[in-house]
C-alpha positions as MATLAB code, in Angstrom:
seq = 'XXXXXXXXXXXXXXXXXXXXXXXXXXXXXXXXXXXXXXXXXXXXXXXXXXXXXXXXXXXXXXXXXXXXXXXXXXXXXXXXXXXXXXXXXXXXXXXXXXXXXXXXXXXXXXXXXXXXXXXXXXXXXXXXXXXXXXXXXXXXXXXXXXXXXXXXXXXXXXXXXXXXXXXXXXXXXXXXXXXXXXXXXXXXXXXXXXXXXXXXXXXXXXXXXXXXXXXXXXXXXXXXXXXXXXXXXXXXXXXXXXXXXXXXXXXXXXXXXXXXXXXXXXXXXXXXXXXXXXXXXXXXXXXXXXXXXXXXXXXXXXXXXXXXXXXXXXXXXXXXXXXXXXXXXXXXXXXXXXXXXXXXXXXXXXXXXXXXXXXXXXXXXXXXXXXXXXXXXXXXXXXXXXXXXXXXXXXXXXXXXXXXXXXXXXXXXXXXXXXXXXXXXXXXXXXXXXXXXXXXXXXXXXXXXXXXXXXXXXXXXXXXXXXXXXXXXXXXXXXXXXXXXXXXXXXXXXXXXXXXXXXXX';
ca = [
      68.925   64.885  130.910;
      70.010   68.365  129.850;
      73.305   69.953  128.959;
      75.905   69.042  131.587;
      79.563   69.767  132.263;
      80.425   66.500  130.486;
      78.653   67.764  127.375;
      80.526   71.057  127.623;
      83.850   69.200  127.822;
      82.950   67.225  124.690;
      82.198   70.447  122.806;
      85.420   72.140  123.945;
      87.530   69.096  123.026;
      85.900   68.935  119.605;
      86.509   72.616  118.924;
      90.145   72.405  120.013;
      90.690   69.283  117.912;
      89.131   70.997  114.880;
      91.486   73.956  115.117;
      94.546   71.783  115.712;
      93.794   69.257  112.985;
      92.752   71.898  110.461;
      95.959   73.852  111.035;
      98.094   70.705  110.729;
      96.452   69.524  107.484;
      97.236   72.728  105.627;
     100.545   73.623  107.248;
     102.603   73.453  104.014;
     101.498   76.424  101.916;
     104.052   78.042   99.602;
     101.937   80.020   97.112;
      98.414   81.186   96.324;
      97.734   78.094   94.209;
      98.276   75.985   97.327;
      96.376   78.400   99.564;
      93.311   78.955   97.376;
      93.282   75.897   95.076;
      94.907   73.167   97.178;
      97.578   72.709   94.517;
      94.763   71.493   92.224;
      95.284   68.032   93.682;
      92.299   67.341   95.969;
      90.484   63.976   95.440;
      87.007   64.452   93.950;
      85.411   62.414   96.744;
      86.635   64.918   99.341;
      85.439   67.800   97.169;
      81.989   66.180   96.927;
      81.536   66.128  100.694;
      83.047   69.594  101.031;
      80.474   70.997   98.586;
      77.644   69.488  100.624;
      79.109   70.627  103.946;
      79.621   74.123  102.559;
      75.988   74.542  101.535;
      74.803   73.061  104.835;
      74.464   75.545  107.658;
      72.850   75.521  111.076;
      69.737   76.731  109.261;
      69.649   73.333  107.530;
      70.302   71.511  110.782;
      67.387   73.117  112.619;
      65.243   74.475  109.776;
      64.662   71.389  107.611;
      63.238   69.308  110.509;
      60.909   72.242  111.227;
      59.577   72.120  107.647;
      58.433   68.514  107.934;
      57.279   69.020  111.542;
      54.857   71.718  110.384;
      54.037   70.174  107.007;
      55.378   67.233  105.026;
      58.380   66.272  102.891;
      57.386   68.003   99.621;
      60.605   69.993  100.079;
      62.285   66.954   98.486;
      60.889   68.060   95.125;
      63.286   70.990   94.998;
      66.163   68.612   95.701;
      65.381   66.902   92.387;
      65.792   70.321   90.801;
      69.096   70.731   92.612;
      70.306   67.415   91.196;
      69.369   68.386   87.631;
      71.047   71.770   88.075;
      74.317   70.163   89.153;
      74.248   67.897   86.127;
      73.882   71.015   83.956;
      76.847   72.589   85.762;
      78.928   69.523   84.921;
      77.904   69.632   81.257;
      77.900   73.394   80.590;
      79.989   75.284   83.140;
      82.844   72.980   84.090;
      84.108   72.504   80.502;
      84.376   76.308   80.255;
      86.276   76.501   83.554;
      88.599   73.691   82.502;
      90.050   75.599   79.545;
      92.985   77.750   80.634;
      94.306   78.225   84.142;
      91.163   79.639   85.724;
      91.741   80.715   89.359;
      88.216   81.817   90.332;
      84.718   81.645   88.882;
      85.000   85.270   87.781;
      88.401   84.761   86.153;
      86.440   83.137   83.335;
      84.445   86.362   82.887;
      87.693   88.338   82.830;
      89.076   86.173   80.045;
      85.819   86.242   78.113;
      84.772   89.881   78.537;
      87.422   91.879   80.398;
      88.595   92.958   83.857;
      85.616   95.278   84.451;
      83.096   92.453   84.196;
      85.309   90.235   86.319;
      85.534   92.885   89.039;
      81.795   93.662   88.968;
      80.866   89.983   89.273;
      83.414   89.366   92.028;
      82.307   92.384   94.073;
      78.672   91.297   93.647;
      79.626   87.877   94.983;
      81.425   89.437   97.969;
      78.430   91.551   98.954;
      76.027   88.654   98.582;
      78.241   86.233  100.488;
      78.949   88.710  103.284;
      75.263   89.290  104.036;
      74.086   85.715  103.471;
      76.824   84.138  105.582;
      76.619   86.899  108.163;
      73.028   85.789  108.682;
      74.077   82.137  108.780;
      76.678   82.858  111.439;
      74.098   84.786  113.466;
      71.638   81.906  113.037;
      74.235   79.597  114.568;
      73.989   81.560  117.794;
      70.224   80.985  118.078;
      70.199   77.234  118.906;
      73.477   77.477  120.802;
      72.006   80.205  122.988;
      68.886   78.096  123.608;
      71.010   75.091  124.535;
      73.678   76.743  126.679;
      71.325   79.198  128.372;
      68.840   76.413  129.070;
      71.589   74.383  130.710;
      72.371   77.096  133.256;
      75.941   77.733  132.076;
      76.997   81.392  132.151;
      73.660   82.246  133.708;
      74.569   85.887  134.328;
      74.636   86.791  130.629;
      71.767   88.331  128.714;
      70.444   86.715  125.547;
      72.203   89.322  123.412;
      75.492   88.650  125.191;
      75.053   84.917  124.579;
      74.644   85.662  120.872;
      77.785   87.788  120.737;
      79.807   85.210  122.676;
      78.714   82.357  120.382;
      79.422   84.330  117.203;
      82.860   85.531  118.304;
      83.843   82.103  119.653;
      82.959   80.235  116.454;
      84.373   82.996  114.265;
      87.788   83.187  115.889;
      88.337   79.425  116.049;
      87.391   78.984  112.401;
      89.595   81.901  111.356;
      92.644   80.219  112.890;
      92.728   77.078  110.749;
      91.462   78.870  107.629;
      94.229   81.471  108.043;
      96.939   78.832  108.411;
      95.816   76.044  106.108;
      93.816   77.650  103.310;
      91.415   75.671  101.132;
      93.115   72.306  101.768;
      92.366   72.590  105.485;
      88.864   73.829  104.743;
      88.003   70.905  102.449;
      89.337   68.127  104.673;
      87.771   69.690  107.768;
      84.491   69.898  105.834;
      84.680   66.135  105.326;
      85.179   65.578  109.060;
      82.542   68.111  110.093;
      79.973   66.680  107.716;
      80.541   63.265  109.288;
      79.954   64.815  112.710;
      76.704   66.628  111.911;
      75.214   63.753  109.910;
      76.213   61.437  112.749;
      74.494   63.786  115.191;
      71.274   63.730  113.180;
      71.355   59.930  112.942;
      71.917   59.665  116.702;
      68.806   61.778  117.248;
      66.841   59.550  114.862;
      67.950   56.379  116.665;
      67.127   57.864  120.063;
      63.605   58.803  118.973;
      63.017   55.387  117.428;
      64.173   53.746  120.647;
      61.726   55.759  122.746;
      58.630   55.548  120.581;
      56.377   52.492  120.837;
      56.400   50.552  117.608;
      59.836   51.759  116.569;
      60.397   52.584  112.908;
      57.178   50.915  111.712;
      55.180   52.853  114.294;
      56.714   56.165  113.236;
      56.035   55.474  109.552;
      52.429   54.535  110.304;
      51.924   57.708  112.383;
      53.597   59.866  109.726;
      51.484   58.353  106.947;
      48.264   58.910  108.912;
      49.247   62.555  109.474;
      50.143   63.033  105.765;
      53.778   63.689  106.684;
      55.176   61.442  103.957;
      53.643   63.310  101.038;
      56.494   64.267   98.722;
      54.763   65.143   95.441;
      52.615   68.245   95.016;
      51.526   69.372   91.554;
      49.656   72.480   92.702;
      46.657   71.786   90.459;
      44.321   73.062   93.183;
      45.912   76.531   93.074;
      44.975   79.580   91.057;
      47.635   81.005   88.727;
      48.439   83.754   91.239;
      48.816   81.198   94.026;
      50.783   78.841   91.782;
      53.581   81.315   91.036;
      53.862   82.090   94.757;
      54.237   78.452   95.805;
      57.911   77.361   95.932;
      57.303   73.641   96.359;
      55.015   72.657   93.501;
      56.601   70.055   91.259;
      56.994   72.473   88.338;
      58.543   75.327   90.321;
      60.705   73.046   92.435;
      62.147   71.023   89.570;
      62.372   73.603   86.773;
      63.179   76.754   88.736;
      65.119   74.748   91.327;
      67.391   73.333   88.633;
      68.106   76.828   87.281;
      68.749   78.108   90.810;
      71.197   75.233   91.343;
      72.857   75.925   87.980;
      73.482   79.449   89.279;
      74.465   78.599   92.849;
      76.817   75.776   91.867;
      77.963   77.136   88.528;
      78.698   80.808   89.278;
      79.286   81.120   93.028;
      82.958   81.222   94.020;
      81.993   79.438   97.242;
      81.360   76.270   95.210;
      83.552   76.850   92.153;
      86.636   77.260   94.352;
      86.172   73.630   95.391;
      85.571   72.447   91.837;
      88.829   74.090   90.744;
      90.812   72.145   93.365;
      90.114   68.867   91.543;
      92.818   67.224   89.471;
      91.064   67.396   86.080;
      87.763   68.138   84.340;
      86.328   64.654   84.861;
      87.063   64.799   88.596;
      85.351   68.189   88.828;
      82.294   66.813   87.038;
      82.163   63.774   89.314;
      82.403   65.977   92.407;
      79.569   68.310   91.426;
      77.176   65.585   90.231;
      77.869   63.301   93.202;
      77.117   66.150   95.593;
      73.545   66.147   94.266;
      73.087   62.520   95.305;
      74.581   63.149   98.745;
      72.442   66.257   99.310;
      69.295   64.247   98.506;
      69.976   61.736  101.262;
      71.025   64.486  103.660;
      67.750   66.368  103.218;
      65.837   63.099  103.488;
      67.455   62.396  106.876;
      66.602   65.843  108.254;
      63.041   65.760  106.875;
      62.427   62.333  108.416;
      63.891   63.632  111.674;
      61.255   66.375  111.679;
      58.489   63.844  111.060;
      59.824   61.696  113.913;
      59.914   64.693  116.243;
      56.267   65.310  115.310;
      55.450   61.770  116.381;
      57.564   62.102  119.535;
      55.755   65.276  120.632;
      52.396   63.789  119.563;
      51.625   66.527  117.086;
      51.799   69.445  119.520;
      52.304   72.857  117.929;
      55.467   74.865  118.659;
      53.362   77.210  120.801;
      52.040   74.296  122.855;
      55.655   73.251  123.417;
      56.490   76.725  124.731;
      58.330   77.811  121.587;
      57.928   80.978  119.557;
      59.508   79.495  116.403;
      59.239   76.063  114.819;
      63.004   75.893  114.284;
      63.417   75.698  118.051;
      61.942   72.181  118.136;
      65.145   70.254  117.474;
      67.213   72.409  119.899;
      64.482   71.843  122.509;
      64.798   68.093  122.001;
      68.578   68.315  122.332;
      68.398   70.233  125.619;
      65.597   68.315  127.292;
      65.703   64.773  125.949;
      69.251   63.844  124.976;
      71.285   61.690  127.390;
      74.470   63.047  128.957;
      77.268   63.019  126.409;
      74.956   62.773  123.420;
      73.848   66.378  123.922;
      77.486   67.399  123.705;
      77.935   65.474  120.470;
      74.863   67.126  118.940;
      76.034   70.602  119.947;
      79.431   69.734  118.463;
      77.531   68.821  115.288;
      75.913   72.274  115.316;
      79.354   73.827  115.643;
      80.587   71.593  112.801;
      77.857   72.814  110.446;
      78.622   76.416  111.381;
      82.391   76.085  111.027;
      82.210   74.369  107.637;
      80.062   77.196  106.276;
      82.163   79.968  107.821;
      85.536   78.549  106.781;
      84.307   78.100  103.222;
      83.014   81.652  103.147;
      86.303   83.062  104.447;
      88.365   81.169  101.882;
      86.125   82.092   98.950;
      85.909   85.764   99.950;
      89.666   86.084  100.362;
      90.357   84.245   97.087;
      87.972   86.522   95.188;
      89.511   89.612   96.796;
      93.118   88.662   96.095;
      92.813   86.866   92.750;
      90.019   88.877   91.123;
      90.745   92.374   92.442;
      94.153   92.814   94.093;
      96.414   90.648   91.928;
      95.271   91.829   88.441;
      94.929   95.495   89.447;
      97.624   96.085   92.069;
      99.729   92.968   92.565;
     101.122   92.023   89.171;
     104.673   92.600   90.368;
     104.252   90.821   93.705;
     106.061   87.555   94.363;
     104.129   84.442   95.378;
     105.506   84.782   98.910;
     104.166   88.329   99.146;
     100.793   87.329   97.676;
     100.499   84.436  100.146;
     101.168   86.797  103.053;
      98.589   89.253  101.739;
      96.074   86.413  101.248;
      96.334   85.393  104.895;
      95.858   88.984  106.039;
      92.814   89.317  103.796;
      91.394   86.112  105.316;
      91.693   87.628  108.788;
      90.126   90.849  107.556;
      87.116   89.073  106.135;
      86.793   87.082  109.362;
      86.482   90.275  111.391;
      83.989   91.722  108.892;
      81.856   88.549  108.900;
      81.779   88.416  112.699;
      80.804   92.090  112.834;
      78.076   91.565  110.230;
      76.643   88.612  112.155;
      76.595   90.633  115.378;
      74.799   93.389  113.467;
      71.875   91.043  112.833;
      71.252   90.517  116.558;
      67.874   91.918  117.505;
      66.552   92.123  113.957;
      63.176   90.584  113.206;
      62.775   87.311  111.383;
      61.472   89.002  108.244;
      64.724   90.968  107.945;
      66.700   87.745  108.279;
      64.600   86.157  105.535;
      65.262   89.119  103.231;
      69.017   88.828  103.855;
      68.937   85.114  103.064;
      67.032   85.897   99.858;
      69.870   88.096   98.589;
      71.438   85.057   96.914;
      68.323   84.627   94.779;
      68.495   88.344   93.981;
      71.986   88.204   92.464;
      72.299   84.600   91.257;
      70.111   85.171   88.197;
      72.201   88.088   86.964;
      75.459   86.211   87.450;
      74.116   83.102   85.721;
      72.917   85.165   82.767;
      76.357   86.747   82.303;
      78.083   83.350   82.391;
      75.620   81.763   79.962;
      75.736   84.606   77.466;
      79.532   84.440   77.600;
      79.494   80.725   76.844;
      76.778   80.515   74.184;
      77.293   83.766   72.232;
      80.744   84.667   70.930;
      79.738   88.110   69.663;
      78.602   89.596   72.976;
      81.023   92.248   74.255;
      81.862   93.378   77.783;
      79.608   96.444   77.563;
      76.687   94.215   76.524;
      77.233   91.908   79.498;
      77.489   94.849   81.913;
      74.311   96.474   80.548;
      72.455   93.165   80.842;
      73.714   92.559   84.373;
      72.825   96.036   85.664;
      69.398   95.815   84.007;
      68.817   92.452   85.697;
      69.590   93.922   89.126;
      67.121   96.760   88.473;
      64.450   94.336   87.258;
      65.009   92.088   90.280;
      64.635   95.058   92.625;
      61.266   95.884   91.046;
      60.122   92.243   90.992;
      61.006   91.602   94.635;
      59.406   94.882   95.739;
      56.179   94.595   93.761;
      55.525   90.965   92.814;
      54.951   87.947   95.006;
      56.545   84.966   93.311;
      58.229   81.823   94.599;
      61.869   82.459   95.466;
      63.302   79.884   92.985;
      61.763   81.941   90.158;
      63.921   84.969   90.987;
      66.920   83.292   89.367;
      64.912   82.529   86.227;
      63.833   86.177   85.930;
      67.362   87.520   86.494;
      69.100   85.166   84.066;
      66.486   85.707   81.355;
      66.821   89.485   81.689;
      70.604   89.408   81.236;
      70.431   87.147   78.195;
      67.658   89.097   76.445;
      69.085   92.559   77.187;
      72.673   91.470   76.514;
      71.797   89.972   73.123;
      69.756   93.046   72.182;
      72.641   95.306   73.194;
      75.016   93.226   71.092;
      72.694   93.260   68.080;
      72.136   97.017   68.146;
      75.832   97.741   68.686;
      76.123   99.501   72.048;
      79.793  100.226   72.806;
      82.758   99.582   70.587;
      85.015   97.349   72.656;
      85.591   93.778   71.638;
      86.921   91.098   73.919;
      86.639   87.538   72.723;
      88.064   84.646   74.635;
      89.911   81.786   73.049;
      87.904   79.468   75.307;
      84.705   80.291   73.404;
      86.146   80.166   69.949;
];
């Protein structure tokens, strides 16, 4: 048992194959439409799996099993909210994106309101994505450090040096095929990498079932006795103050979770970039709604894995297992219990989850930079060849910045990491409110949208600093603020500019 040289060879071969295959898939790029939108000719099935792989990070791989290990599977409630939210994206947002040749999520805001709103939204996305995915890349180094350090490889390095090595290694390899192949490489590699990490999780499940007496029936019986299979929680035993703090009551999970998903999958360039690569509106709608079904089964697999690990370790706490954090349980199992070769496959699965997230982030950041900021403000006279060259350079630039940001999180406490991951909730509400007010109200002007958005950011700062509410509710607060303030601003006539989009007429 343990991580051996054979496992290391498997990981190295997988990484090399990923870079080579990803570069080959996207080798024929002639313009920015190819590079950032895949020529608008990607099958919706591939886009579906790419969406799921993109929103799946190492935090999912190690964090979701920890949730059910410590508690139960009530986390599934929020997945129902996610599914409803994606259906709303298909019905409300995608029809708006399908009118006109929209290049990014924020291009719609430019057409509807003006370049200022487009730039503000795009820059907000960049800041949010940089911090959130910087944390995700850093989080990748945590289990990899546990695994590789525990195996005895590179024993002379400190823990901090292990972190840096893991971050730089993953970052550079992912940058190579993203730089060469653009979004087409990213999407098809997402499909492959999702297959790898789901396969890794299923291998772990089968191994545990094989080792536990009673097999699957025994695990289910144990889990039921320990209340691990509880998936509905109404929160009726909570006070009002406790209720609004609890993220996984049925009401908060489904209602607020659906609004959070409407924001994350309807306004985030990370997801919308994939939607825009589909061949037509119907394909885009199929991709986004199907991803909700796939994500349900993915979370179910990882939650059941956590329950099985609980049975395998006979209910011992993380501290009793010699761990300081619950999310170290699955990495511990990988290092100590996996057979030779299988450990390598699981570590490759960890790399796959990390690379799919990082490549998607690089492509979306560079597309927002070039298409939302550079091209309309500075590059109107540039040829497609020049813009493609600039796009690749911007991709490399963002890669260096993301790696540096991830390294900057080394040594920070867990609470700081949690705050950084919560930044998405902080900005999603404001962005969603701007999009919705642009779609539903034709009279709202750019100045009204900007006032509403800035007010929402101020309100969110106060709410996060002073109130303790469940994180899915942040998006509800932000979106509501933009809509209310924006409509009031429009009614009372702030500003004099008028920018109405033909798409909303």
